[in-house]
Each structure stands twice: as C-alpha cells, then as structure tokens.
Legacy VTK file of the C-alpha trace (Angstrom):
# vtk DataFile Version 3.0
C-alpha trace
ASCII
DATASET POLYDATA
POINTS 576 float
0.140 5.081 11.263
2.877 7.327 12.625
2.729 8.801 16.106
1.501 12.156 14.882
-1.697 10.652 13.518
-2.555 8.178 16.241
-4.718 10.598 18.133
-6.541 11.979 15.121
-10.254 11.194 15.388
-11.364 11.782 11.796
-10.263 11.488 8.164
-8.849 8.020 8.753
-8.143 5.909 5.680
-9.477 2.355 6.374
-6.253 0.974 4.925
-4.284 2.787 7.635
-6.186 0.871 10.297
-4.182 -2.275 9.478
-1.059 -2.298 11.636
1.923 -4.625 11.259
2.756 -6.363 14.514
6.558 -6.842 14.378
6.456 -9.614 16.960
4.154 -11.836 14.911
4.645 -10.636 11.363
0.852 -10.342 11.074
-1.276 -7.362 10.042
-3.966 -6.510 12.588
-7.098 -4.403 12.142
-7.398 -1.487 14.579
-10.773 0.214 14.436
-10.233 2.495 17.439
-7.560 5.114 17.782
-6.032 3.539 20.838
-3.246 1.026 20.772
-4.106 -2.226 18.981
-5.822 -4.752 21.206
-5.415 -8.482 21.052
-8.352 -10.467 19.699
-6.859 -13.869 20.503
-5.878 -14.342 24.143
-2.990 -16.623 24.805
0.405 -16.946 26.500
3.050 -14.379 25.614
5.549 -15.649 23.090
9.231 -15.613 23.899
10.961 -12.734 22.150
14.760 -12.897 22.233
14.912 -9.190 21.449
12.508 -8.185 24.199
13.935 -7.699 27.717
12.414 -9.704 30.440
11.277 -12.728 28.412
12.779 -16.163 28.073
11.470 -19.164 26.149
8.727 -21.113 27.916
8.812 -18.840 30.935
6.659 -16.051 32.211
8.070 -12.562 31.573
9.996 -10.816 34.311
7.985 -8.461 36.509
7.459 -5.059 34.968
8.620 -1.910 36.770
6.093 -0.207 38.978
3.820 2.066 36.999
4.607 5.727 37.148
2.059 8.459 37.717
-0.419 8.518 34.867
0.214 4.889 33.942
-2.681 2.503 34.274
-1.768 -0.847 35.824
-2.975 -3.887 33.927
-5.873 -5.921 35.372
-4.968 -8.782 37.639
-4.897 -12.199 36.135
-6.920 -15.036 37.641
-4.917 -17.911 39.042
-4.338 -20.565 36.428
-5.623 -18.411 33.569
-3.328 -17.989 30.592
-1.515 -14.700 30.461
-2.862 -12.192 27.969
-0.778 -11.449 24.925
0.917 -8.043 24.749
-1.168 -5.208 23.396
-1.780 -5.569 19.668
-0.355 -9.081 19.496
-2.060 -12.204 18.182
-0.845 -15.755 18.158
0.893 -16.536 14.892
-1.115 -18.730 12.556
0.593 -21.725 10.942
2.644 -20.766 7.893
0.568 -22.989 5.611
-2.466 -20.797 6.280
-0.713 -17.849 4.687
0.255 -19.891 1.641
-3.324 -21.032 1.224
-4.514 -17.471 1.302
-2.361 -16.639 -1.682
-4.468 -18.981 -3.758
-7.682 -17.113 -3.049
-9.560 -16.674 -6.309
-11.422 -13.399 -6.726
-11.770 -13.433 -10.472
-15.352 -12.185 -10.639
-14.093 -8.633 -10.816
-13.153 -8.266 -7.145
-16.648 -8.764 -5.787
-15.372 -11.150 -3.121
-12.103 -9.441 -2.249
-13.478 -7.756 0.853
-14.044 -11.118 2.524
-10.328 -11.516 3.033
-10.416 -8.948 5.826
-12.704 -11.152 7.902
-10.089 -12.058 10.495
-11.025 -11.908 14.134
-13.920 -10.142 15.783
-12.753 -6.675 14.732
-12.852 -7.696 11.065
-16.480 -8.686 11.439
-17.580 -5.126 12.120
-15.757 -3.884 9.061
-17.502 -6.564 7.001
-20.839 -5.289 8.255
-19.813 -1.870 6.979
-18.958 -3.380 3.586
-22.246 -5.251 3.513
-23.963 -1.889 3.710
-22.257 -0.948 0.434
-23.824 -3.853 -1.477
-27.075 -3.241 -3.340
-29.550 -6.136 -3.496
-32.421 -6.816 -5.888
-35.271 -9.217 -5.183
-35.747 -11.274 -8.361
-38.240 -13.662 -6.787
-38.130 -17.277 -7.900
-35.510 -16.564 -10.578
-32.795 -16.995 -7.926
-32.299 -19.406 -5.052
-33.030 -18.261 -1.517
-29.560 -19.164 -0.275
-26.239 -20.719 -1.177
-25.182 -24.352 -0.768
-21.534 -25.204 -0.222
-22.107 -28.817 -1.245
-23.394 -28.292 -4.786
-22.232 -27.009 -8.140
-23.456 -23.450 -8.678
-24.060 -21.047 -11.550
-23.762 -17.279 -11.167
-24.646 -14.892 -13.988
-22.241 -11.943 -14.039
-23.751 -8.947 -15.818
-21.943 -5.818 -16.932
-24.463 -3.121 -17.860
-24.048 -0.170 -20.222
-25.534 2.172 -17.648
-23.496 5.309 -17.022
-22.591 6.107 -13.422
-19.743 8.126 -11.998
-17.752 10.868 -13.650
-16.152 10.609 -17.067
-18.427 7.943 -18.574
-20.195 10.112 -21.152
-18.283 8.497 -23.997
-19.574 4.986 -23.292
-22.847 3.145 -23.756
-26.203 4.420 -24.945
-27.204 7.884 -23.805
-30.014 7.589 -21.281
-29.720 3.779 -21.128
-31.596 2.149 -18.281
-28.847 -0.416 -18.203
-28.894 -3.236 -20.733
-27.036 -6.552 -20.390
-23.935 -5.435 -22.272
-21.396 -7.998 -21.023
-22.624 -11.369 -19.780
-20.710 -14.290 -18.320
-22.294 -17.414 -16.901
-19.904 -18.734 -14.261
-20.231 -22.430 -13.498
-18.267 -23.785 -10.518
-18.066 -27.560 -10.306
-19.403 -29.523 -7.375
-15.945 -30.794 -6.427
-14.459 -27.268 -6.850
-11.669 -28.559 -9.086
-12.708 -26.475 -12.089
-14.926 -23.688 -13.359
-16.247 -22.500 -16.711
-16.855 -18.859 -17.664
-19.236 -18.845 -20.625
-19.555 -15.478 -22.394
-22.953 -14.767 -23.952
-22.883 -12.275 -26.867
-25.151 -9.291 -26.341
-26.216 -9.467 -30.021
-27.400 -13.088 -29.792
-30.960 -13.413 -31.087
-33.137 -15.049 -28.398
-36.698 -15.452 -27.240
-37.198 -13.624 -23.942
-39.715 -15.452 -21.708
-42.425 -13.932 -19.534
-40.790 -12.257 -16.580
-42.365 -11.775 -13.112
-40.760 -8.692 -11.539
-41.004 -7.404 -7.977
-42.368 -3.865 -7.731
-41.394 -1.270 -5.129
-44.804 -1.556 -3.445
-44.361 -5.299 -2.926
-46.585 -6.404 -5.789
-45.508 -8.533 -8.720
-45.871 -7.563 -12.374
-45.374 -10.015 -15.234
-43.620 -8.471 -18.220
-44.739 -10.350 -21.366
-42.104 -12.295 -23.274
-41.077 -11.482 -26.812
-39.392 -13.331 -29.674
-36.369 -12.644 -31.889
-34.780 -10.030 -29.659
-31.176 -9.186 -28.911
-30.042 -10.782 -25.659
-29.024 -7.433 -24.156
-32.630 -6.174 -23.949
-33.432 -8.971 -21.486
-32.359 -6.381 -18.902
-33.708 -2.840 -18.574
-36.071 -2.870 -21.532
-39.731 -2.511 -20.528
-38.745 -2.655 -16.857
-37.018 -6.041 -16.981
-34.817 -6.775 -13.963
-31.782 -9.114 -13.690
-34.187 -11.969 -12.979
-35.429 -11.624 -16.567
-31.873 -12.015 -17.827
-31.431 -15.090 -15.640
-34.644 -16.609 -17.029
-33.528 -15.851 -20.591
-30.187 -17.598 -20.040
-31.954 -20.695 -18.753
-34.420 -20.645 -21.669
-31.573 -20.448 -24.205
-29.087 -22.849 -22.618
-31.157 -25.142 -20.409
-28.718 -24.340 -17.584
-30.360 -23.245 -14.305
-28.968 -19.946 -12.992
-28.720 -19.745 -9.202
-27.672 -16.131 -8.594
-26.519 -12.961 -10.319
-23.875 -10.299 -9.727
-24.133 -7.017 -11.632
-21.906 -3.981 -12.081
-21.714 -1.020 -14.468
-18.988 0.850 -16.369
-17.680 2.606 -13.285
-16.801 -0.712 -11.629
-14.045 -1.409 -14.170
-12.392 1.904 -13.376
-12.619 1.651 -9.595
-11.580 -2.004 -9.344
-8.533 -1.723 -11.597
-7.413 1.404 -9.767
-7.824 -0.335 -6.412
-5.436 -3.172 -7.359
-2.884 -0.842 -8.903
-3.606 -1.690 -12.521
-4.012 -4.817 -14.655
-1.469 -6.035 -17.183
-2.677 -6.582 -20.753
-0.826 -7.598 -23.886
-1.420 -6.314 -27.430
-0.329 -8.077 -30.603
-0.335 -4.783 -32.535
-0.606 -1.033 -31.997
-4.082 0.265 -31.137
-5.446 3.742 -31.795
-9.244 3.770 -31.487
-10.750 7.281 -31.514
-14.163 5.958 -30.453
-13.032 4.395 -27.171
-9.979 6.673 -26.938
-7.761 3.617 -26.440
-4.233 4.264 -27.683
-1.574 1.686 -26.839
1.490 0.312 -28.586
2.062 -3.391 -29.220
3.330 -5.317 -26.214
2.533 -5.358 -22.505
0.926 -2.492 -20.607
-0.474 -1.984 -17.112
-3.808 -0.184 -17.382
-6.316 1.131 -14.878
-9.203 3.559 -14.579
-10.329 5.186 -17.826
-7.770 3.275 -19.862
-8.974 -0.067 -18.508
-12.571 0.802 -19.326
-11.559 1.815 -22.847
-9.825 -1.571 -23.273
-12.879 -3.643 -22.386
-15.240 -1.373 -24.336
-13.410 -0.996 -27.671
-14.946 -2.760 -30.670
-12.641 -1.398 -33.348
-9.230 -2.398 -32.034
-9.251 -6.177 -32.402
-10.091 -8.826 -34.987
-12.993 -8.006 -37.262
-14.195 -5.193 -35.007
-17.143 -7.280 -33.836
-18.659 -7.872 -30.425
-17.228 -11.411 -30.523
-13.692 -10.035 -30.848
-14.398 -7.631 -27.995
-15.483 -10.618 -25.889
-12.106 -12.294 -26.501
-10.299 -9.179 -25.291
-12.563 -9.017 -22.231
-11.805 -12.643 -21.395
-8.069 -11.936 -21.583
-8.573 -8.879 -19.389
-10.522 -10.879 -16.782
-7.860 -13.602 -16.766
-5.215 -10.982 -16.037
-7.397 -9.394 -13.348
-7.788 -12.803 -11.715
-4.060 -13.358 -11.657
-3.483 -9.891 -10.199
-6.028 -10.370 -7.430
-4.654 -13.798 -6.531
-1.058 -12.546 -6.507
0.922 -12.042 -3.327
1.330 -8.396 -4.324
-2.401 -7.911 -3.717
-3.080 -10.405 -0.951
-0.270 -9.184 1.296
-1.158 -5.507 0.917
-3.773 -4.360 3.451
-4.030 -1.037 1.633
-4.920 -2.704 -1.670
-7.304 -5.149 -0.022
-9.215 -2.429 1.767
-9.430 -0.212 -1.317
-10.495 -3.196 -3.393
-13.108 -4.164 -0.828
-14.601 -0.676 -0.780
-14.592 -0.369 -4.578
-16.031 -3.827 -5.176
-18.894 -3.602 -2.729
-19.924 -0.123 -3.842
-20.028 -1.287 -7.477
-21.909 -4.517 -6.815
-25.586 -5.442 -7.079
-26.621 -9.017 -6.210
-29.806 -10.974 -5.611
-31.126 -11.176 -2.064
-30.148 -14.855 -1.855
-26.450 -13.936 -1.583
-26.741 -10.371 -0.298
-25.736 -11.098 3.305
-22.126 -11.031 4.401
-22.231 -14.588 5.715
-23.443 -15.896 2.353
-20.937 -13.863 0.368
-18.218 -15.265 2.626
-19.324 -18.801 1.793
-19.291 -18.042 -1.934
-15.781 -16.596 -1.675
-14.452 -19.564 0.259
-15.782 -21.934 -2.396
-14.385 -19.843 -5.259
-10.915 -19.788 -3.755
-10.664 -23.578 -4.104
-10.609 -23.442 -7.918
-7.096 -23.295 -9.489
-6.768 -20.660 -12.213
-5.395 -23.258 -14.623
-8.739 -25.064 -14.442
-10.914 -22.034 -15.160
-11.956 -22.129 -18.792
-13.123 -19.074 -20.707
-15.214 -19.703 -23.806
-18.004 -18.073 -25.775
-21.389 -19.486 -26.727
-20.872 -20.963 -30.232
-22.668 -18.677 -32.683
-22.844 -17.812 -36.385
-24.049 -14.829 -38.400
-27.806 -14.438 -38.516
-28.847 -15.923 -41.901
-31.923 -13.656 -41.920
-29.620 -10.659 -42.370
-28.445 -10.587 -45.973
-26.916 -7.116 -46.288
-25.526 -5.947 -42.948
-24.687 -8.553 -40.323
-25.665 -7.106 -36.942
-26.788 -10.107 -34.919
-25.822 -13.739 -34.388
-27.703 -16.983 -33.763
-26.722 -20.221 -32.049
-24.406 -22.581 -33.910
-26.585 -25.663 -33.528
-23.760 -28.065 -34.355
-21.736 -26.956 -31.289
-23.805 -24.979 -28.787
-25.938 -27.870 -27.450
-22.828 -29.870 -26.553
-21.318 -26.913 -24.661
-24.570 -26.335 -22.755
-24.874 -30.035 -21.962
-21.337 -30.249 -20.567
-21.931 -27.318 -18.221
-25.332 -28.606 -17.146
-23.858 -32.044 -16.420
-20.932 -30.498 -14.491
-18.322 -31.699 -16.991
-15.057 -29.768 -16.942
-13.618 -28.526 -20.211
-10.098 -28.683 -18.774
-10.564 -32.247 -17.557
-11.968 -33.274 -20.912
-8.962 -31.726 -22.605
-6.583 -33.583 -20.310
-8.498 -36.822 -20.810
-8.422 -36.393 -24.573
-4.679 -35.798 -24.498
-4.176 -39.017 -22.550
-6.449 -40.904 -24.906
-4.686 -39.506 -27.950
-1.331 -40.491 -26.471
-2.580 -44.021 -25.781
-4.024 -44.292 -29.290
-0.831 -43.005 -30.853
1.127 -45.622 -28.910
-0.789 -48.356 -30.721
1.209 -47.532 -33.828
4.528 -47.541 -32.005
6.630 -50.676 -31.682
7.925 -53.498 -33.825
6.032 -54.611 -36.923
5.672 -58.192 -38.029
6.576 -59.181 -41.567
3.637 -58.901 -43.974
3.778 -62.622 -44.596
3.100 -63.262 -40.889
-0.030 -61.118 -40.742
-3.219 -63.150 -40.288
-6.432 -61.245 -41.014
-9.958 -61.768 -42.278
-11.632 -58.970 -44.232
-15.295 -57.991 -43.734
-17.491 -55.477 -45.519
-19.134 -53.219 -42.922
-20.611 -50.493 -45.100
-18.068 -50.112 -47.914
-18.918 -50.478 -51.587
-20.065 -53.863 -52.882
-17.168 -56.235 -53.487
-14.808 -54.212 -51.297
-13.820 -57.166 -49.109
-12.816 -59.350 -52.052
-11.022 -56.531 -53.854
-9.016 -55.722 -50.735
-8.233 -59.387 -50.171
-6.866 -59.718 -53.701
-4.686 -56.649 -53.239
-3.382 -57.777 -49.837
-2.398 -61.211 -51.137
-1.043 -60.232 -54.544
0.499 -56.795 -53.910
1.033 -56.266 -50.186
2.406 -59.711 -49.301
-0.308 -60.472 -46.748
-0.805 -64.027 -47.878
-2.460 -65.277 -44.675
-5.667 -63.346 -45.313
-9.202 -64.429 -46.139
-12.629 -62.997 -47.053
-15.108 -63.046 -44.168
-18.046 -61.660 -46.186
-20.410 -59.016 -44.797
-20.097 -57.843 -41.215
-23.016 -58.463 -38.851
-23.444 -54.680 -38.555
-22.141 -51.690 -40.456
-19.424 -49.519 -38.930
-18.921 -45.756 -39.155
-15.316 -46.143 -40.272
-12.838 -48.885 -41.086
-11.559 -50.676 -37.987
-9.050 -53.380 -37.141
-9.743 -55.555 -34.094
-6.937 -57.675 -32.735
-5.718 -59.571 -29.696
-2.858 -57.760 -27.874
-0.656 -60.761 -28.686
-0.988 -59.776 -32.346
-0.062 -56.127 -31.818
3.001 -56.407 -34.067
0.819 -57.826 -36.870
-1.737 -55.042 -36.309
0.944 -52.369 -36.629
2.110 -53.865 -39.918
-1.409 -53.984 -41.379
-2.118 -50.449 -40.152
0.961 -49.289 -42.018
-0.137 -51.082 -45.158
-3.737 -49.847 -45.040
-3.043 -46.338 -43.736
-5.003 -46.835 -40.527
-4.767 -44.444 -37.596
-4.363 -45.490 -34.000
-8.030 -44.679 -33.360
-9.040 -47.303 -35.945
-7.078 -49.990 -34.146
-9.228 -51.715 -31.545
-7.438 -54.010 -29.069
-9.865 -56.801 -28.312
-10.168 -60.457 -29.229
-9.008 -62.433 -32.210
-11.091 -64.973 -34.093
-10.018 -68.350 -35.404
-9.312 -68.667 -39.118
-9.853 -71.681 -41.324
-6.564 -73.147 -40.096
-7.576 -72.781 -36.456
-5.131 -69.921 -35.805
-5.900 -66.606 -34.107
-6.746 -64.007 -36.701
-7.410 -60.257 -36.698
-10.602 -58.763 -38.170
-10.473 -55.866 -40.656
-13.918 -54.334 -41.177
-14.166 -51.943 -44.124
-16.414 -48.928 -43.563
-17.769 -46.083 -45.690
-14.365 -44.365 -45.616
-12.994 -47.150 -47.849
-11.677 -45.620 -51.071
-10.601 -48.664 -53.004
-8.137 -51.541 -52.884
-4.593 -50.291 -52.376
-5.671 -46.741 -51.510
-4.520 -45.759 -48.038
-7.239 -44.410 -45.807
-7.276 -40.817 -44.642
-8.304 -41.559 -41.093
-8.262 -38.016 -39.693
-11.683 -37.154 -38.301
-12.996 -33.611 -38.208
-13.848 -32.399 -34.720
-15.765 -29.245 -33.951
-13.378 -27.422 -31.624
-14.797 -24.622 -29.487
-12.222 -21.837 -28.994
-11.335 -21.523 -25.324
-8.635 -20.329 -22.957
-7.759 -20.764 -19.299
-7.200 -18.120 -16.656
-3.553 -18.998 -16.018
-2.472 -18.255 -19.615
-1.162 -14.861 -20.730
-2.503 -13.997 -24.190
-2.175 -10.923 -26.362
-5.274 -9.272 -27.786
-5.203 -9.252 -31.569
LINES 1 577
576 0 1 2 3 4 5 6 7 8 9 10 11 12 13 14 15 16 17 18 19 20 21 22 23 24 25 26 27 28 29 30 31 32 33 34 35 36 37 38 39 40 41 42 43 44 45 46 47 48 49 50 51 52 53 54 55 56 57 58 59 60 61 62 63 64 65 66 67 68 69 70 71 72 73 74 75 76 77 78 79 80 81 82 83 84 85 86 87 88 89 90 91 92 93 94 95 96 97 98 99 100 101 102 103 104 105 106 107 108 109 110 111 112 113 114 115 116 117 118 119 120 121 122 123 124 125 126 127 128 129 130 131 132 133 134 135 136 137 138 139 140 141 142 143 144 145 146 147 148 149 150 151 152 153 154 155 156 157 158 159 160 161 162 163 164 165 166 167 168 169 170 171 172 173 174 175 176 177 178 179 180 181 182 183 184 185 186 187 188 189 190 191 192 193 194 195 196 197 198 199 200 201 202 203 204 205 206 207 208 209 210 211 212 213 214 215 216 217 218 219 220 221 222 223 224 225 226 227 228 229 230 231 232 233 234 235 236 237 238 239 240 241 242 243 244 245 246 247 248 249 250 251 252 253 254 255 256 257 258 259 260 261 262 263 264 265 266 267 268 269 270 271 272 273 274 275 276 277 278 279 280 281 282 283 284 285 286 287 288 289 290 291 292 293 294 295 296 297 298 299 300 301 302 303 304 305 306 307 308 309 310 311 312 313 314 315 316 317 318 319 320 321 322 323 324 325 326 327 328 329 330 331 332 333 334 335 336 337 338 339 340 341 342 343 344 345 346 347 348 349 350 351 352 353 354 355 356 357 358 359 360 361 362 363 364 365 366 367 368 369 370 371 372 373 374 375 376 377 378 379 380 381 382 383 384 385 386 387 388 389 390 391 392 393 394 395 396 397 398 399 400 401 402 403 404 405 406 407 408 409 410 411 412 413 414 415 416 417 418 419 420 421 422 423 424 425 426 427 428 429 430 431 432 433 434 435 436 437 438 439 440 441 442 443 444 445 446 447 448 449 450 451 452 453 454 455 456 457 458 459 460 461 462 463 464 465 466 467 468 469 470 471 472 473 474 475 476 477 478 479 480 481 482 483 484 485 486 487 488 489 490 491 492 493 494 495 496 497 498 499 500 501 502 503 504 505 506 507 508 509 510 511 512 513 514 515 516 517 518 519 520 521 522 523 524 525 526 527 528 529 530 531 532 533 534 535 536 537 538 539 540 541 542 543 544 545 546 547 548 549 550 551 552 553 554 555 556 557 558 559 560 561 562 563 564 565 566 567 568 569 570 571 572 573 574 575
C-alpha cells in the first residue's frame, strides 16, 4: 500500500496486505496497519545498497534516536540479531519453483492454502476456514484424510441458483440436484489422477440413504430404482452422502469425501483468476445460455464462463455428453491457469481466489478443517497435469426409450473395465505409455533382415482353424511360397484365440519372412523356444487359429479394441 493508506483502519482489501520486501524479493502478509514485522528471526543479510552493512559483519551502529523515535529492544548476548522490520530470510530458489507446480484443478477449492506461510498466514487461513460450509454425511465419508493412501473425492456441481444474475440457469426452485459430477481419483504414489465424469442423465438405482437431521437424529430415505443420477441429491431430502453412496453402488469405487459448489462458483472463481482461456472449433450463438463467441481462442470469466459450461446447444449433438466434453476442456484450462506463474506469483489473485473458493465450497466434515484441507492440497500438488486424465463413464442410449432419447445407461462392454482400473489404482496415462512401448516392441519384431523362404523351418499345427487347415497350409507353403522345410504337426494341444508363430530369437530372420508370407502382425509373433523337426533341427511353430481364412490368404491381424475417449489436463483442445 502507498503511504497515504498505511494508517487507514478500515476498508482494507486483503490482497493489499501482501507487501513486497525489496531486500528479499518475497511477499509478506501484514495483518496489522503498522510496518511489516518479521516472522522468521535471523541474522541481517548483507545489502550492498544499504549503508552500514557489509557481508558477514554486523551492521554499523545506528544514529541515536531522535525525539519520538522508539529505540529497539536490547539484544541478549550471543543471540542472533533480529532481521530488519518486514524482512524474512530468503527461502531456497527451488522452493519457489516447486510452488509453481501446485495443482488446484478442483475449481480453486484449495487455492487459499498457498497463503499459509508463517504464523501470520495461519490466522488468515482460520478466517478462510470460516467461509467453508460443512455437511455431516455420516458413514458415507471418512472421518479424516490419509496422506499415505489413494483417495477418491466426488466433486458435485449443483443446479441450485445463488447469487445475482442466475435466473437463466437450472430449474426454477431447484433444491440443488447433482448437475455436474466428477469422481476424482488420486493415485497412492501421487504420479497420476483420473477425473471421471458421471452423466446426470445416467439411469441408476439409488440406494437407501441415512441422512443427518438438524436435530441430531438420523432419517433413512428409501432407495428407488431406474432414476436419473442427478436426483441422488436434493430430491426427497437427499444430501451429498446419498450421491456418494449412489456412485459407489454404480461403480464399485469407494468415495472418501465430497466437494460441492453451485452456479455462482463458476462466475466468482473465473473472475478471481482473471479469466480462463477456451478454444472453439466453430462460431457459437446459443440464445438459451446466451453464449455468443466466434471460432478460436477466448478468455472468459463471470457470466460468460458460466454460459460456456452450461450450454447444451453449442457443441456436438447438443447432448449432455457433449456438454461434459466442453466442461472437461474448461476444467483443464482452469487447472493450467491456476498452476501458472501468472496466478501463483500474484498475491492479489491468490487472495481473491481464496476468498471466492472458500465462500463457494461445501465439503464433508472429514475434510472441513483447515489442517485437513492443507493436507489434501499438498497431496494434489504432486500430480503433474500431463498425468491427469479426463474421461466420461462409458454409456449408450437407453434402449427402453424408443421415440425420444432422454437418458443413458452403462455401456457394459467398457464401463466395468474403467471402474476396475480406478478401483485398482491403475493409471490411464501409464497404461497408455505402457501400450505405446509394447506396440513399439511388437512392431520391431517385423523389422530387420528376412531369411530366404527356402531357409524357413516351420511346423504347422491346427489350433482352432477349420478341419484340414494345417495340411492345406503346408501344401501351399511348399508348392507356392517356397517354404520347403515345413511339415504338418497335426492338432495343437490346445486351441488358440488367433494364429500365432512361436520361434527362438535365433530364428528371428526366418520368423520375419514367414510373417511376411502369411500376413502376420507383430503381436502374433511370439519369441520363445523352437522345437526339433524330423531332421533334428530347430524349427518354429505356426499354430492356426479361428482367424484362418484359407491357404494362401493373408491374415487380417488387426484386433478391435474398445477405446474410451479421454484427454489429459496439459492438452489444449477446442470445443466442437
């Protein structure tokens, strides 16, 4: 603050209470209106630009105080000299770099923890803790937070209207349904995280739900079948614990805690960080949400940001699933903005973000204390954005709806695998990287020199192909393909799912030649052991499977894989 405002006792912006100390390059929190006081005692640093100091020496005696000056207290013999007023010892540079990686992607709910520096910061955190609303959901949530385990937090965005200017959104008079739902899984080793979006129109069975009443009693709200997921909150008095129980019933994944915010949070958070950048693949003009943007990149905040995450008619097929994709892109951008140096080095933005986030947030009592929220934030900051995967529960149109498709049901061919991976703490990004390595290794099996066909030694087995396939293939190999050193091995001891070629690494050049002749992929080539043929020489084994299409017909070895659409938080994508 300037000199004119230092003595002002009211109307102080919290952001103005952070003062840059030019001697240390650090921002310091000043909660009183007097000069900043040191919170870390220590020897005075040498300052070449400050008279009376030299490196590694005590400062020169100060002039005698004039009338009205207050002499400093005497220092005990042997005690370290106090730092100048407002000065702290400089932290190692690597600490600052680490701070820039802080991950606050859950919509800013943890941003306020970054101000917890020194004893003065603690009191401001207690103020922020008073902003947070807590809800007792009983046994649906854990009593505390463990820093040594994987954890799952359900992030709920309700359609409840609060604040000014929200009349155009949500259901009039809504008690607050679960409109936007993301199950955040953070791995035990903190190397990765998964943000699983749950469609609000997913048909689910809502279990019985014990809810805590205001008088301290417990009331069990009966479960119901074939309901939209969003009515697991608000309807019939259901609290966030009911939504947590529904998620676990549908996915089998235990939910540890919840964080909940409403429409107004999007406006206040985006305004606090100075806007979030989004990208559009085409022009948008949606009269319902009042979102009007041209194709390309835009920085949006406040009402415009809320319109972006609420619109259902601007992207894709105008469905809730397409809206979810846009919301995931928005959250990825918000994460990048909050973790940027532009935000982390701005006390003004941090303080505004902290105030906005805590006022918009409702959590369970297990994480409602400032010390617990601090622990959650410190664990979240360890996860690199490139290893945070956004994906949506695999669903399909509800087959019970024949005319108008309004709801969706689980895609049973994909959803169980996604749920299992999260429950078993398997990273989608690590799996992707592992698959890439495996694919590269498999592809390399086809690379290299190829032996002449006449040098290829192989026995042919029938492992599930049509009757006579081994002999027919043998005849074709010997008479048409030039593989004269081949023989019929009869039926395999067990059927195979697809045609495979097993070979000793010393016969890799022969294997590559036969793969070329047969149309085998690298995945069908199995380095292993050779067998001995009738001449006592090492021989490869070709086992024909149900994919066999006839002698001389090359195999189409591409296998269909059910890919689940996903993205990571470090990627910039345009909503389409």
